[in-house]
N, CA, C and O atoms as a Tripos MOL2 file, in Angstrom:
@<TRIPOS>MOLECULE
protein
  316   315    79     0     0
PROTEIN
NO_CHARGES

@<TRIPOS>ATOM
      1 N         113.8380   52.5730  173.4230 N.3       1 MET1
      2 CA        114.3430   52.2230  172.0990 C.3       1 MET1
      3 C         113.1700   51.8460  171.2070 C.2       1 MET1
      4 O         112.2340   51.1740  171.6380 O.2       1 MET1
      5 N         113.2350   52.2820  169.9810 N.am      2 GLY2
      6 CA        112.1560   52.0100  169.0490 C.3       2 GLY2
      7 C         112.1910   50.6030  168.4960 C.2       2 GLY2
      8 O         113.0680   49.8030  168.8250 O.2       2 GLY2
      9 N         111.2420   50.3260  167.6690 N.am      3 ARG3
     10 CA        111.1540   49.0060  167.0410 C.3       3 ARG3
     11 C         111.9990   48.9580  165.7840 C.2       3 ARG3
     12 O         112.2150   49.9710  165.1190 O.2       3 ARG3
     13 N         112.4720   47.7640  165.4700 N.am      4 ARG4
     14 CA        113.2280   47.5680  164.2360 C.3       4 ARG4
     15 C         112.3370   46.9010  163.2050 C.2       4 ARG4
     16 O         111.5420   46.0160  163.5200 O.2       4 ARG4
     17 N         112.4870   47.3380  161.9890 N.am      5 ARG5
     18 CA        111.7660   46.7560  160.8580 C.3       5 ARG5
     19 C         112.7620   46.5060  159.7400 C.2       5 ARG5
     20 O         113.7650   47.2090  159.6210 O.2       5 ARG5
     21 N         112.4870   45.5200  158.9360 N.am      6 ILE6
     22 CA        113.3230   45.2270  157.7820 C.3       6 ILE6
     23 C         112.5410   45.5650  156.5220 C.2       6 ILE6
     24 O         111.4010   45.1380  156.3390 O.2       6 ILE6
     25 N         113.1840   46.3420  155.6610 N.am      7 PHE7
     26 CA        112.6290   46.6460  154.3490 C.3       7 PHE7
     27 C         113.5040   45.9370  153.3330 C.2       7 PHE7
     28 O         114.7260   46.0880  153.3410 O.2       7 PHE7
     29 N         112.8810   45.1710  152.4660 N.am      8 ILE8
     30 CA        113.6110   44.4860  151.4080 C.3       8 ILE8
     31 C         113.2700   45.1820  150.1020 C.2       8 ILE8
     32 O         112.1030   45.2990  149.7260 O.2       8 ILE8
     33 N         114.3060   45.6370  149.4210 N.am      9 LEU9
     34 CA        114.1220   46.3660  148.1700 C.3       9 LEU9
     35 C         114.7660   45.5620  147.0460 C.2       9 LEU9
     36 O         115.9200   45.8010  146.6920 O.2       9 LEU9
     37 N         114.0190   44.6050  146.4800 N.am     10 PRO10
     38 CA        114.5960   43.7610  145.4320 C.3      10 PRO10
     39 C         114.9920   44.5780  144.2010 C.2      10 PRO10
     40 O         114.3410   45.5630  143.8530 O.2      10 PRO10
     41 N         116.0580   44.1510  143.5620 N.am     11 SER11
     42 CA        116.5630   44.7960  142.3430 C.3      11 SER11
     43 C         116.9240   46.2630  142.5700 C.2      11 SER11
     44 O         116.8580   47.0710  141.6440 O.2      11 SER11
     45 N         117.3050   46.6050  143.7950 N.am     12 THR12
     46 CA        117.6760   47.9750  144.1350 C.3      12 THR12
     47 C         119.1250   47.9860  144.5970 C.2      12 THR12
     48 O         119.4830   47.2760  145.5370 O.2      12 THR12
     49 N         119.9520   48.7770  143.9500 N.am     13 LYS13
     50 CA        121.3470   48.9110  144.3570 C.3      13 LYS13
     51 C         121.4200   49.7460  145.6350 C.2      13 LYS13
     52 O         120.4980   50.4980  145.9510 O.2      13 LYS13
     53 N         122.5140   49.6050  146.3550 N.am     14 ALA14
     54 CA        122.6860   50.2970  147.6360 C.3      14 ALA14
     55 C         122.5540   51.8060  147.4860 C.2      14 ALA14
     56 O         121.9430   52.4530  148.3370 O.2      14 ALA14
     57 N         123.1040   52.3730  146.4430 N.am     15 LYS15
     58 CA        123.0420   53.8280  146.2330 C.3      15 LYS15
     59 C         121.5890   54.3020  146.1640 C.2      15 LYS15
     60 O         121.2420   55.3280  146.7490 O.2      15 LYS15
     61 N         120.7520   53.5670  145.4610 N.am     16 GLU16
     62 CA        119.3390   53.9150  145.3510 C.3      16 GLU16
     63 C         118.6160   53.6810  146.6800 C.2      16 GLU16
     64 O         117.7360   54.4570  147.0500 O.2      16 GLU16
     65 N         118.9820   52.6230  147.3940 N.am     17 ALA17
     66 CA        118.3800   52.3550  148.7120 C.3      17 ALA17
     67 C         118.6830   53.4990  149.6780 C.2      17 ALA17
     68 O         117.8230   53.8960  150.4640 O.2      17 ALA17
     69 N         119.8980   54.0250  149.6190 N.am     18 VAL18
     70 CA        120.2560   55.1710  150.4700 C.3      18 VAL18
     71 C         119.3660   56.3610  150.1390 C.2      18 VAL18
     72 O         118.8650   57.0250  151.0470 O.2      18 VAL18
     73 N         119.1610   56.6410  148.8640 N.am     19 LYS19
     74 CA        118.2940   57.7620  148.4530 C.3      19 LYS19
     75 C         116.8640   57.5710  148.9690 C.2      19 LYS19
     76 O         116.2470   58.5130  149.4660 O.2      19 LYS19
     77 N         116.3480   56.3570  148.8470 N.am     20 ILE20
     78 CA        114.9890   56.0650  149.3150 C.3      20 ILE20
     79 C         114.8940   56.2940  150.8190 C.2      20 ILE20
     80 O         113.9440   56.9160  151.2960 O.2      20 ILE20
     81 N         115.8690   55.7980  151.5620 N.am     21 CYS21
     82 CA        115.8540   55.9580  153.0250 C.3      21 CYS21
     83 C         116.0160   57.4130  153.4330 C.2      21 CYS21
     84 O         115.3950   57.8540  154.4010 O.2      21 CYS21
     85 N         116.8340   58.1610  152.7180 N.am     22 GLU22
     86 CA        116.9820   59.5980  153.0080 C.3      22 GLU22
     87 C         115.6510   60.3200  152.8200 C.2      22 GLU22
     88 O         115.2930   61.1840  153.6210 O.2      22 GLU22
     89 N         114.9160   59.9680  151.7600 N.am     23 LYS23
     90 CA        113.5980   60.5810  151.5240 C.3      23 LYS23
     91 C         112.6220   60.2200  152.6410 C.2      23 LYS23
     92 O         111.9050   61.0830  153.1460 O.2      23 LYS23
     93 N         112.5960   58.9490  153.0230 N.am     24 LEU24
     94 CA        111.7070   58.5240  154.1160 C.3      24 LEU24
     95 C         112.0670   59.2170  155.4210 C.2      24 LEU24
     96 O         111.1850   59.6420  156.1670 O.2      24 LEU24
     97 N         113.3470   59.3320  155.6930 N.am     25 LYS25
     98 CA        113.8220   60.0000  156.9090 C.3      25 LYS25
     99 C         113.3300   61.4410  156.9540 C.2      25 LYS25
    100 O         112.8620   61.9130  157.9910 O.2      25 LYS25
    101 N         113.4360   62.1320  155.8310 N.am     26 LYS26
    102 CA        112.9970   63.5330  155.7600 C.3      26 LYS26
    103 C         111.4910   63.6490  155.9550 C.2      26 LYS26
    104 O         111.0240   64.5280  156.6800 O.2      26 LYS26
    105 N         110.7320   62.7720  155.3150 N.am     27 ILE27
    106 CA        109.2670   62.7940  155.4530 C.3      27 ILE27
    107 C         108.8690   62.5850  156.9120 C.2      27 ILE27
    108 O         108.0140   63.3000  157.4340 O.2      27 ILE27
    109 N         109.4840   61.6130  157.5610 N.am     28 ILE28
    110 CA        109.1540   61.3180  158.9670 C.3      28 ILE28
    111 C         109.5690   62.4670  159.8700 C.2      28 ILE28
    112 O         108.8200   62.8580  160.7650 O.2      28 ILE28
    113 N         110.7550   63.0090  159.6410 N.am     29 GLN29
    114 CA        111.2570   64.1110  160.4610 C.3      29 GLN29
    115 C         110.3630   65.3420  160.3600 C.2      29 GLN29
    116 O         110.1830   66.0540  161.3480 O.2      29 GLN29
    117 N         109.8060   65.6000  159.1910 N.am     30 GLU30
    118 CA        109.0040   66.8070  158.9680 C.3      30 GLU30
    119 C         107.5190   66.6200  159.2880 C.2      30 GLU30
    120 O         106.7740   67.5980  159.3440 O.2      30 GLU30
    121 N         107.0850   65.3850  159.4960 N.am     31 HIS31
    122 CA        105.6760   65.1170  159.7670 C.3      31 HIS31
    123 C         105.3160   65.5100  161.2030 C.2      31 HIS31
    124 O         106.1280   65.3530  162.1150 O.2      31 HIS31
    125 N         104.1130   66.0140  161.3970 N.am     32 ASP32
    126 CA        103.6330   66.3610  162.7380 C.3      32 ASP32
    127 C         102.9330   65.1500  163.3470 C.2      32 ASP32
    128 O         101.8230   64.7910  162.9510 O.2      32 ASP32
    129 N         103.5890   64.5400  164.2970 N.am     33 PHE33
    130 CA        103.0320   63.4030  165.0240 C.3      33 PHE33
    131 C         102.4400   63.9020  166.3330 C.2      33 PHE33
    132 O         102.9140   63.5460  167.4120 O.2      33 PHE33
    133 N         101.4040   64.7250  166.2350 N.am     34 ASP34
    134 CA        100.7420   65.2950  167.4230 C.3      34 ASP34
    135 C         101.7420   65.9200  168.3910 C.2      34 ASP34
    136 O         101.6710   65.7040  169.6000 O.2      34 ASP34
    137 N         102.6660   66.6910  167.8460 N.am     35 GLY35
    138 CA        103.6250   67.4100  168.6660 C.3      35 GLY35
    139 C         104.8540   66.6240  169.0610 C.2      35 GLY35
    140 O         105.7620   67.1780  169.6800 O.2      35 GLY35
    141 N         104.9100   65.3370  168.7190 N.am     36 LEU36
    142 CA        106.0860   64.5190  169.0500 C.3      36 LEU36
    143 C         107.1880   64.7250  168.0090 C.2      36 LEU36
    144 O         106.9120   64.8290  166.8140 O.2      36 LEU36
    145 N         108.4120   64.7800  168.4660 N.am     37 ASN37
    146 CA        109.5620   64.8570  167.5790 C.3      37 ASN37
    147 C         110.0010   63.4330  167.2600 C.2      37 ASN37
    148 O         110.6280   62.7820  168.0950 O.2      37 ASN37
    149 N         109.6860   62.9450  166.0770 N.am     38 VAL38
    150 CA        109.9970   61.5670  165.6860 C.3      38 VAL38
    151 C         111.1170   61.5900  164.6580 C.2      38 VAL38
    152 O         111.0730   62.3320  163.6770 O.2      38 VAL38
    153 N         112.1310   60.7510  164.9090 N.am     39 THR39
    154 CA        113.2190   60.5810  163.9560 C.3      39 THR39
    155 C         113.3640   59.0930  163.6550 C.2      39 THR39
    156 O         112.7840   58.2460  164.3350 O.2      39 THR39
    157 N         114.1500   58.7950  162.6220 N.am     40 ILE40
    158 CA        114.3600   57.3980  162.2340 C.3      40 ILE40
    159 C         115.7870   57.2310  161.7310 C.2      40 ILE40
    160 O         116.3400   58.1230  161.0880 O.2      40 ILE40
    161 N         116.3660   56.0960  162.0260 N.am     41 SER41
    162 CA        117.6810   55.7490  161.5070 C.3      41 SER41
    163 C         117.5450   54.5030  160.6430 C.2      41 SER41
    164 O         116.6910   53.6510  160.8870 O.2      41 SER41
    165 N         118.4030   54.4120  159.6300 N.am     42 PHE42
    166 CA        118.3950   53.2670  158.7260 C.3      42 PHE42
    167 C         119.7810   52.6540  158.6560 C.2      42 PHE42
    168 O         120.7790   53.3710  158.5850 O.2      42 PHE42
    169 N         119.8440   51.3370  158.6750 N.am     43 GLY43
    170 CA        121.0670   50.5950  158.4160 C.3      43 GLY43
    171 C         120.8610   49.8230  157.1240 C.2      43 GLY43
    172 O         119.9160   49.0440  156.9990 O.2      43 GLY43
    173 N         121.7450   50.0430  156.1700 N.am     44 ILE44
    174 CA        121.5770   49.4550  154.8350 C.3      44 ILE44
    175 C         122.7300   48.5090  154.5320 C.2      44 ILE44
    176 O         123.8890   48.7970  154.8290 O.2      44 ILE44
    177 N         122.3870   47.3810  153.9370 N.am     45 SER45
    178 CA        123.3800   46.4550  153.4280 C.3      45 SER45
    179 C         122.8600   45.8480  152.1390 C.2      45 SER45
    180 O         121.6530   45.6990  151.9440 O.2      45 SER45
    181 N         123.7750   45.5070  151.2810 N.am     46 GLU46
    182 CA        123.4230   44.9310  149.9860 C.3      46 GLU46
    183 C         123.7510   43.4400  150.0010 C.2      46 GLU46
    184 O         124.7610   43.0340  150.5770 O.2      46 GLU46
    185 N         122.9200   42.6360  149.3840 N.am     47 LEU47
    186 CA        123.1120   41.1920  149.3220 C.3      47 LEU47
    187 C         124.4090   40.8530  148.5850 C.2      47 LEU47
    188 O         124.6560   41.3230  147.4740 O.2      47 LEU47
    189 N         125.2320   40.0200  149.2370 N.am     48 LYS48
    190 CA        126.4760   39.5450  148.6380 C.3      48 LYS48
    191 C         126.3040   38.0900  148.2080 C.2      48 LYS48
    192 O         125.3870   37.4010  148.6540 O.2      48 LYS48
    193 N         127.1800   37.6480  147.3550 N.am     49 GLU49
    194 CA        127.0690   36.3010  146.7780 C.3      49 GLU49
    195 C         126.9540   35.2020  147.8350 C.2      49 GLU49
    196 O         126.1410   34.2910  147.6750 O.2      49 GLU49
    197 N         127.7290   35.2620  148.8890 N.am     50 ASN50
    198 CA        127.7510   34.1930  149.8920 C.3      50 ASN50
    199 C         126.8660   34.4750  151.1030 C.2      50 ASN50
    200 O         126.9580   33.7630  152.1030 O.2      50 ASN50
    201 N         126.0190   35.4850  151.0370 N.am     51 ASP51
    202 CA        125.1520   35.8270  152.1640 C.3      51 ASP51
    203 C         124.0750   34.7790  152.3900 C.2      51 ASP51
    204 O         123.6140   34.1050  151.4690 O.2      51 ASP51
    205 N         123.6970   34.6740  153.6520 N.am     52 ASP52
    206 CA        122.4750   33.9630  154.0040 C.3      52 ASP52
    207 C         121.5990   34.9620  154.7550 C.2      52 ASP52
    208 O         121.9790   36.1220  154.9170 O.2      52 ASP52
    209 N         120.4460   34.5250  155.2050 N.am     53 ASN53
    210 CA        119.5230   35.4430  155.8840 C.3      53 ASN53
    211 C         120.1620   36.1010  157.0970 C.2      53 ASN53
    212 O         119.9370   37.2830  157.3580 O.2      53 ASN53
    213 N         120.9420   35.3530  157.8220 N.am     54 ILE54
    214 CA        121.5320   35.8680  159.0590 C.3      54 ILE54
    215 C         122.6400   36.8740  158.7630 C.2      54 ILE54
    216 O         122.6890   37.9290  159.3970 O.2      54 ILE54
    217 N         123.5210   36.5800  157.8270 N.am     55 SER55
    218 CA        124.6620   37.4690  157.5740 C.3      55 SER55
    219 C         124.2240   38.8360  157.0540 C.2      55 SER55
    220 O         124.7780   39.8550  157.4690 O.2      55 SER55
    221 N         123.2550   38.8760  156.1670 N.am     56 ILE56
    222 CA        122.8390   40.1830  155.6390 C.3      56 ILE56
    223 C         122.0890   40.9910  156.7010 C.2      56 ILE56
    224 O         122.2540   42.2080  156.7850 O.2      56 ILE56
    225 N         121.2780   40.3280  157.5000 N.am     57 VAL57
    226 CA        120.5570   41.0400  158.5670 C.3      57 VAL57
    227 C         121.5470   41.5380  159.6230 C.2      57 VAL57
    228 O         121.4000   42.6530  160.1230 O.2      57 VAL57
    229 N         122.5450   40.7340  159.9670 N.am     58 ASN58
    230 CA        123.5510   41.1730  160.9350 C.3      58 ASN58
    231 C         124.3120   42.3980  160.4280 C.2      58 ASN58
    232 O         124.5880   43.3150  161.2020 O.2      58 ASN58
    233 N         124.6500   42.4240  159.1510 N.am     59 ARG59
    234 CA        125.3650   43.5650  158.5780 C.3      59 ARG59
    235 C         124.4850   44.8200  158.5930 C.2      59 ARG59
    236 O         124.9510   45.9070  158.9340 O.2      59 ARG59
    237 N         123.2280   44.6630  158.2260 N.am     60 ALA60
    238 CA        122.3040   45.8030  158.2620 C.3      60 ALA60
    239 C         122.1140   46.2900  159.6970 C.2      60 ALA60
    240 O         122.0000   47.4920  159.9390 O.2      60 ALA60
    241 N         122.0800   45.3570  160.6440 N.am     61 ASP61
    242 CA        121.9380   45.7120  162.0540 C.3      61 ASP61
    243 C         123.1620   46.4980  162.5360 C.2      61 ASP61
    244 O         123.0240   47.4720  163.2760 O.2      61 ASP61
    245 N         124.3580   46.0760  162.1160 N.am     62 ARG62
    246 CA        125.5710   46.8270  162.4720 C.3      62 ARG62
    247 C         125.5150   48.2420  161.8970 C.2      62 ARG62
    248 O         125.9230   49.2000  162.5530 O.2      62 ARG62
    249 N         125.0130   48.3670  160.6830 N.am     63 ALA63
    250 CA        124.8730   49.6890  160.0650 C.3      63 ALA63
    251 C         123.8880   50.5470  160.8570 C.2      63 ALA63
    252 O         124.1210   51.7400  161.0510 O.2      63 ALA63
    253 N         122.8010   49.9500  161.3090 N.am     64 LEU64
    254 CA        121.8150   50.6800  162.1090 C.3      64 LEU64
    255 C         122.4390   51.1920  163.4030 C.2      64 LEU64
    256 O         122.2250   52.3440  163.7790 O.2      64 LEU64
    257 N         123.2050   50.3490  164.0840 N.am     65 TYR65
    258 CA        123.8500   50.7790  165.3260 C.3      65 TYR65
    259 C         124.8840   51.8670  165.0770 C.2      65 TYR65
    260 O         125.0570   52.7540  165.9130 O.2      65 TYR65
    261 N         125.5770   51.8140  163.9350 N.am     66 LYS66
    262 CA        126.5030   52.8990  163.5860 C.3      66 LYS66
    263 C         125.7360   54.2050  163.3970 C.2      66 LYS66
    264 O         126.1980   55.2650  163.8190 O.2      66 LYS66
    265 N         124.5700   54.1300  162.7670 N.am     67 ALA67
    266 CA        123.7430   55.3270  162.5790 C.3      67 ALA67
    267 C         123.3530   55.9170  163.9240 C.2      67 ALA67
    268 O         123.3880   57.1350  164.1030 O.2      67 ALA67
    269 N         122.9900   55.0800  164.8520 N.am     68 LYS68
    270 CA        122.5960   55.5560  166.1800 C.3      68 LYS68
    271 C         123.7920   56.1210  166.9460 C.2      68 LYS68
    272 O         123.6540   57.1080  167.6680 O.2      68 LYS68
    273 N         124.9680   55.4970  166.7920 N.am     69 GLU69
    274 CA        126.1750   55.9980  167.4380 C.3      69 GLU69
    275 C         126.5600   57.3770  166.9210 C.2      69 GLU69
    276 O         127.0990   58.1990  167.6610 O.2      69 GLU69
    277 N         126.2780   57.6240  165.6370 N.am     70 LYS70
    278 CA        126.6260   58.9070  165.0140 C.3      70 LYS70
    279 C         125.6610   60.0310  165.4000 C.2      70 LYS70
    280 O         125.8710   61.1840  165.0230 O.2      70 LYS70
    281 N         124.6250   59.7080  166.1360 N.am     71 GLY71
    282 CA        123.7160   60.7540  166.5790 C.3      71 GLY71
    283 C         122.2680   60.5330  166.2170 C.2      71 GLY71
    284 O         121.4470   61.4290  166.4090 O.2      71 GLY71
    285 N         121.9340   59.3890  165.7080 N.am     72 ARG72
    286 CA        120.5650   59.0430  165.3280 C.3      72 ARG72
    287 C         120.0980   59.8720  164.1250 C.2      72 ARG72
    288 O         120.7940   60.7770  163.6650 O.2      72 ARG72
    289 N         118.9000   59.5370  163.6320 N.am     73 ASN73
    290 CA        118.3190   60.2020  162.4720 C.3      73 ASN73
    291 C         119.3260   60.2150  161.2980 C.2      73 ASN73
    292 O         119.5390   61.2360  160.6450 O.2      73 ASN73
    293 N         119.9250   59.0510  161.0660 N.am     74 MET74
    294 CA        120.9550   58.9100  160.0450 C.3      74 MET74
    295 C         120.6540   57.7130  159.1510 C.2      74 MET74
    296 O         119.8740   56.8260  159.4970 O.2      74 MET74
    297 N         121.2990   57.7220  157.9890 N.am     75 VAL75
    298 CA        121.2730   56.5810  157.0800 C.3      75 VAL75
    299 C         122.7220   56.1210  156.9170 C.2      75 VAL75
    300 O         123.5820   56.9000  156.5050 O.2      75 VAL75
    301 N         122.9880   54.8540  157.2400 N.am     76 VAL76
    302 CA        124.3480   54.3200  157.1320 C.3      76 VAL76
    303 C         124.3150   53.0460  156.2930 C.2      76 VAL76
    304 O         123.4830   52.1640  156.5010 O.2      76 VAL76
    305 N         125.2320   52.9760  155.3530 N.am     77 TYR77
    306 CA        125.3760   51.8090  154.4790 C.3      77 TYR77
    307 C         126.6880   51.1060  154.8180 C.2      77 TYR77
    308 O         127.7350   51.7490  154.8960 O.2      77 TYR77
    309 N         126.6340   49.8000  155.0190 N.am     78 ILE78
    310 CA        127.8230   48.9840  155.2310 C.3      78 ILE78
    311 C         127.9190   47.9800  154.0830 C.2      78 ILE78
    312 O         126.9610   47.2660  153.7880 O.2      78 ILE78
    313 N         129.0640   47.9360  153.4530 N.am     79 LYS79
    314 CA        129.2870   46.9870  152.3470 C.3      79 LYS79
    315 C         129.4400   45.5860  152.8690 C.2      79 LYS79
    316 O         129.6350   44.6540  152.0870 O.2      79 LYS79
@<TRIPOS>BOND
     1     1     2 1
     2     2     3 1
     3     3     4 2
     4     3     5 am
     5     5     6 1
     6     6     7 1
     7     7     8 2
     8     7     9 am
     9     9    10 1
    10    10    11 1
    11    11    12 2
    12    11    13 am
    13    13    14 1
    14    14    15 1
    15    15    16 2
    16    15    17 am
    17    17    18 1
    18    18    19 1
    19    19    20 2
    20    19    21 am
    21    21    22 1
    22    22    23 1
    23    23    24 2
    24    23    25 am
    25    25    26 1
    26    26    27 1
    27    27    28 2
    28    27    29 am
    29    29    30 1
    30    30    31 1
    31    31    32 2
    32    31    33 am
    33    33    34 1
    34    34    35 1
    35    35    36 2
    36    35    37 am
    37    37    38 1
    38    38    39 1
    39    39    40 2
    40    39    41 am
    41    41    42 1
    42    42    43 1
    43    43    44 2
    44    43    45 am
    45    45    46 1
    46    46    47 1
    47    47    48 2
    48    47    49 am
    49    49    50 1
    50    50    51 1
    51    51    52 2
    52    51    53 am
    53    53    54 1
    54    54    55 1
    55    55    56 2
    56    55    57 am
    57    57    58 1
    58    58    59 1
    59    59    60 2
    60    59    61 am
    61    61    62 1
    62    62    63 1
    63    63    64 2
    64    63    65 am
    65    65    66 1
    66    66    67 1
    67    67    68 2
    68    67    69 am
    69    69    70 1
    70    70    71 1
    71    71    72 2
    72    71    73 am
    73    73    74 1
    74    74    75 1
    75    75    76 2
    76    75    77 am
    77    77    78 1
    78    78    79 1
    79    79    80 2
    80    79    81 am
    81    81    82 1
    82    82    83 1
    83    83    84 2
    84    83    85 am
    85    85    86 1
    86    86    87 1
    87    87    88 2
    88    87    89 am
    89    89    90 1
    90    90    91 1
    91    91    92 2
    92    91    93 am
    93    93    94 1
    94    94    95 1
    95    95    96 2
    96    95    97 am
    97    97    98 1
    98    98    99 1
    99    99   100 2
   100    99   101 am
   101   101   102 1
   102   102   103 1
   103   103   104 2
   104   103   105 am
   105   105   106 1
   106   106   107 1
   107   107   108 2
   108   107   109 am
   109   109   110 1
   110   110   111 1
   111   111   112 2
   112   111   113 am
   113   113   114 1
   114   114   115 1
   115   115   116 2
   116   115   117 am
   117   117   118 1
   118   118   119 1
   119   119   120 2
   120   119   121 am
   121   121   122 1
   122   122   123 1
   123   123   124 2
   124   123   125 am
   125   125   126 1
   126   126   127 1
   127   127   128 2
   128   127   129 am
   129   129   130 1
   130   130   131 1
   131   131   132 2
   132   131   133 am
   133   133   134 1
   134   134   135 1
   135   135   136 2
   136   135   137 am
   137   137   138 1
   138   138   139 1
   139   139   140 2
   140   139   141 am
   141   141   142 1
   142   142   143 1
   143   143   144 2
   144   143   145 am
   145   145   146 1
   146   146   147 1
   147   147   148 2
   148   147   149 am
   149   149   150 1
   150   150   151 1
   151   151   152 2
   152   151   153 am
   153   153   154 1
   154   154   155 1
   155   155   156 2
   156   155   157 am
   157   157   158 1
   158   158   159 1
   159   159   160 2
   160   159   161 am
   161   161   162 1
   162   162   163 1
   163   163   164 2
   164   163   165 am
   165   165   166 1
   166   166   167 1
   167   167   168 2
   168   167   169 am
   169   169   170 1
   170   170   171 1
   171   171   172 2
   172   171   173 am
   173   173   174 1
   174   174   175 1
   175   175   176 2
   176   175   177 am
   177   177   178 1
   178   178   179 1
   179   179   180 2
   180   179   181 am
   181   181   182 1
   182   182   183 1
   183   183   184 2
   184   183   185 am
   185   185   186 1
   186   186   187 1
   187   187   188 2
   188   187   189 am
   189   189   190 1
   190   190   191 1
   191   191   192 2
   192   191   193 am
   193   193   194 1
   194   194   195 1
   195   195   196 2
   196   195   197 am
   197   197   198 1
   198   198   199 1
   199   199   200 2
   200   199   201 am
   201   201   202 1
   202   202   203 1
   203   203   204 2
   204   203   205 am
   205   205   206 1
   206   206   207 1
   207   207   208 2
   208   207   209 am
   209   209   210 1
   210   210   211 1
   211   211   212 2
   212   211   213 am
   213   213   214 1
   214   214   215 1
   215   215   216 2
   216   215   217 am
   217   217   218 1
   218   218   219 1
   219   219   220 2
   220   219   221 am
   221   221   222 1
   222   222   223 1
   223   223   224 2
   224   223   225 am
   225   225   226 1
   226   226   227 1
   227   227   228 2
   228   227   229 am
   229   229   230 1
   230   230   231 1
   231   231   232 2
   232   231   233 am
   233   233   234 1
   234   234   235 1
   235   235   236 2
   236   235   237 am
   237   237   238 1
   238   238   239 1
   239   239   240 2
   240   239   241 am
   241   241   242 1
   242   242   243 1
   243   243   244 2
   244   243   245 am
   245   245   246 1
   246   246   247 1
   247   247   248 2
   248   247   249 am
   249   249   250 1
   250   250   251 1
   251   251   252 2
   252   251   253 am
   253   253   254 1
   254   254   255 1
   255   255   256 2
   256   255   257 am
   257   257   258 1
   258   258   259 1
   259   259   260 2
   260   259   261 am
   261   261   262 1
   262   262   263 1
   263   263   264 2
   264   263   265 am
   265   265   266 1
   266   266   267 1
   267   267   268 2
   268   267   269 am
   269   269   270 1
   270   270   271 1
   271   271   272 2
   272   271   273 am
   273   273   274 1
   274   274   275 1
   275   275   276 2
   276   275   277 am
   277   277   278 1
   278   278   279 1
   279   279   280 2
   280   279   281 am
   281   281   282 1
   282   282   283 1
   283   283   284 2
   284   283   285 am
   285   285   286 1
   286   286   287 1
   287   287   288 2
   288   287   289 am
   289   289   290 1
   290   290   291 1
   291   291   292 2
   292   291   293 am
   293   293   294 1
   294   294   295 1
   295   295   296 2
   296   295   297 am
   297   297   298 1
   298   298   299 1
   299   299   300 2
   300   299   301 am
   301   301   302 1
   302   302   303 1
   303   303   304 2
   304   303   305 am
   305   305   306 1
   306   306   307 1
   307   307   308 2
   308   307   309 am
   309   309   310 1
   310   310   311 1
   311   311   312 2
   312   311   313 am
   313   313   314 1
   314   314   315 1
   315   315   316 2
@<TRIPOS>SUBSTRUCTURE
     1 MET1         2 RESIDUE 1 A MET
     2 GLY2         6 RESIDUE 1 A GLY
     3 ARG3        10 RESIDUE 1 A ARG
     4 ARG4        14 RESIDUE 1 A ARG
     5 ARG5        18 RESIDUE 1 A ARG
     6 ILE6        22 RESIDUE 1 A ILE
     7 PHE7        26 RESIDUE 1 A PHE
     8 ILE8        30 RESIDUE 1 A ILE
     9 LEU9        34 RESIDUE 1 A LEU
    10 PRO10       38 RESIDUE 1 A PRO
    11 SER11       42 RESIDUE 1 A SER
    12 THR12       46 RESIDUE 1 A THR
    13 LYS13       50 RESIDUE 1 A LYS
    14 ALA14       54 RESIDUE 1 A ALA
    15 LYS15       58 RESIDUE 1 A LYS
    16 GLU16       62 RESIDUE 1 A GLU
    17 ALA17       66 RESIDUE 1 A ALA
    18 VAL18       70 RESIDUE 1 A VAL
    19 LYS19       74 RESIDUE 1 A LYS
    20 ILE20       78 RESIDUE 1 A ILE
    21 CYS21       82 RESIDUE 1 A CYS
    22 GLU22       86 RESIDUE 1 A GLU
    23 LYS23       90 RESIDUE 1 A LYS
    24 LEU24       94 RESIDUE 1 A LEU
    25 LYS25       98 RESIDUE 1 A LYS
    26 LYS26      102 RESIDUE 1 A LYS
    27 ILE27      106 RESIDUE 1 A ILE
    28 ILE28      110 RESIDUE 1 A ILE
    29 GLN29      114 RESIDUE 1 A GLN
    30 GLU30      118 RESIDUE 1 A GLU
    31 HIS31      122 RESIDUE 1 A HIS
    32 ASP32      126 RESIDUE 1 A ASP
    33 PHE33      130 RESIDUE 1 A PHE
    34 ASP34      134 RESIDUE 1 A ASP
    35 GLY35      138 RESIDUE 1 A GLY
    36 LEU36      142 RESIDUE 1 A LEU
    37 ASN37      146 RESIDUE 1 A ASN
    38 VAL38      150 RESIDUE 1 A VAL
    39 THR39      154 RESIDUE 1 A THR
    40 ILE40      158 RESIDUE 1 A ILE
    41 SER41      162 RESIDUE 1 A SER
    42 PHE42      166 RESIDUE 1 A PHE
    43 GLY43      170 RESIDUE 1 A GLY
    44 ILE44      174 RESIDUE 1 A ILE
    45 SER45      178 RESIDUE 1 A SER
    46 GLU46      182 RESIDUE 1 A GLU
    47 LEU47      186 RESIDUE 1 A LEU
    48 LYS48      190 RESIDUE 1 A LYS
    49 GLU49      194 RESIDUE 1 A GLU
    50 ASN50      198 RESIDUE 1 A ASN
    51 ASP51      202 RESIDUE 1 A ASP
    52 ASP52      206 RESIDUE 1 A ASP
    53 ASN53      210 RESIDUE 1 A ASN
    54 ILE54      214 RESIDUE 1 A ILE
    55 SER55      218 RESIDUE 1 A SER
    56 ILE56      222 RESIDUE 1 A ILE
    57 VAL57      226 RESIDUE 1 A VAL
    58 ASN58      230 RESIDUE 1 A ASN
    59 ARG59      234 RESIDUE 1 A ARG
    60 ALA60      238 RESIDUE 1 A ALA
    61 ASP61      242 RESIDUE 1 A ASP
    62 ARG62      246 RESIDUE 1 A ARG
    63 ALA63      250 RESIDUE 1 A ALA
    64 LEU64      254 RESIDUE 1 A LEU
    65 TYR65      258 RESIDUE 1 A TYR
    66 LYS66      262 RESIDUE 1 A LYS
    67 ALA67      266 RESIDUE 1 A ALA
    68 LYS68      270 RESIDUE 1 A LYS
    69 GLU69      274 RESIDUE 1 A GLU
    70 LYS70      278 RESIDUE 1 A LYS
    71 GLY71      282 RESIDUE 1 A GLY
    72 ARG72      286 RESIDUE 1 A ARG
    73 ASN73      290 RESIDUE 1 A ASN
    74 MET74      294 RESIDUE 1 A MET
    75 VAL75      298 RESIDUE 1 A VAL
    76 VAL76      302 RESIDUE 1 A VAL
    77 TYR77      306 RESIDUE 1 A TYR
    78 ILE78      310 RESIDUE 1 A ILE
    79 LYS79      314 RESIDUE 1 A LYS
């Protein structure tokens, strides 16, 4: 299993975050990593009024696991 990283995109709506992640996914998928087939999945969540650090990260983590369940190399947004 690969490593998890958190990207924080301030002042970015979920729709735009999905577009950014789709572009990154394509760049990584098409890059030659010395013959290795590298893919990436993204789990996206948007900050809600009552969120704390744990709740938003947990939601993004659930989105990431949904992406992996769907076959990996996916971008999934959970409201």
